[in-house]
C-alpha angles and dihedrals in degrees: 000000000000090000127050115255089246091057089050091050094048091052091045094052091047088055093047090052091053088051093053103266108186093229091054099056111103121223121264127250088252092055090050092051091047089055091052087055092051099261106120149120134185132197132225091171133027104274120005116069121230113264109256092226089067089071105043117192108344096193108134092349116146110233129187117203100207111202083343105126124137103090095263109105108018094059089054092053091048090051087054092054103265128138106233139202122183125199122191138142095221116096091202093051091051091047088057090053091051092047094054092045091052092045094050093036101235134128124247131168109238118196128181108209145129114254091210087071128069105292113246096238136098122248116279095018105136141047094203136018114201110199117173122199098300104117087089084078095060130068100218121038102174095076090054092055091049090053091047090053090050097052097041119094118242105283091019123146131235113201112187140165117227134197120212095204102249092126091061094057097062137067123255092272090048091234104111135040106236105157137054121214141287095059109205118154091189090071101023114064094192091055090049090054091051091055092047092052091051095041091237101141115224114321136173139200120230131196127232087248090058095045108034092023090048091055093048091049090050088059103264125136116220108233104168144352139183137191130239141175136223115284092238143357139072096299089059091048091053087066088065131074112219113190098165098123097043138094091246110132100179134021124195124188127204109195110212095161110130101220138137112248097028120260116260124232111213122195125192111255117264090239092058119083114246135036118255133163121192130185114219110193118194099175146058112293107228123208111280093023120140147130129254122214115198118187137185124206119232092249090052095055118104111267093255091056098049116102113246139195115198140169117206134189129196117232123210 
């Protein structure tokens, strides 16, 4: 490649933003005002918001948004009283940060840099580093965690989204397993061609040992974790049980997932056609965890529970 993979990724993300990429759309003025009034959420991963208790009181806290441009998270933290710095290598993502800051009339330090290099900050600079799922765009994650540890204050917090690599094993329709892991297009020509055909830049899979283990080796202590799914696609749908076109009359769910907080069972509203149950887990799945679905067919329901259609006539 004539360009570094990071240069390719920066150009790719700039193009995605221009095309309406969801992670490049800055928050609205209304969302900013809601945050100032205490109504807010931020995402490290596609669907489940970060628990508020992970942050504590953000008043006067120094926060670094690492590879976190786009005008989505930093404005929320500013609205909550934090002093923010954002670092990203995408011009378009940084432009969004500047636009929101000018619109809402607050100050933010905006830095264009590559997180695979030594971070341009002194030791013990930040209280919190907010790092969404972006390490899938770099080949080596351990050096980033070491740098995060260096620039965090004693007792500081690293909040980061991680990807376990499942997305890289399947085809574009998420129907067939076509790749083994690790996924590294710098050493695997076929994987590089797949990314080029799908306009995905240069991406990499990383193991739990690299990500959680990399943080522990850097000196961090793991204090909490939660699971999430993709925001769309077949892999997300496989986390749901759809029994619309079945003879199932009743579905019961026993949640045996060991998470903190507890997993949430979500049923499709009665007013919506179809019957779907989804399990939304917001905690660490412990060994032996699971969920039990118990169903009863219509013909097996007690007589009083079976749906009926009847025509009656009055005699006399």
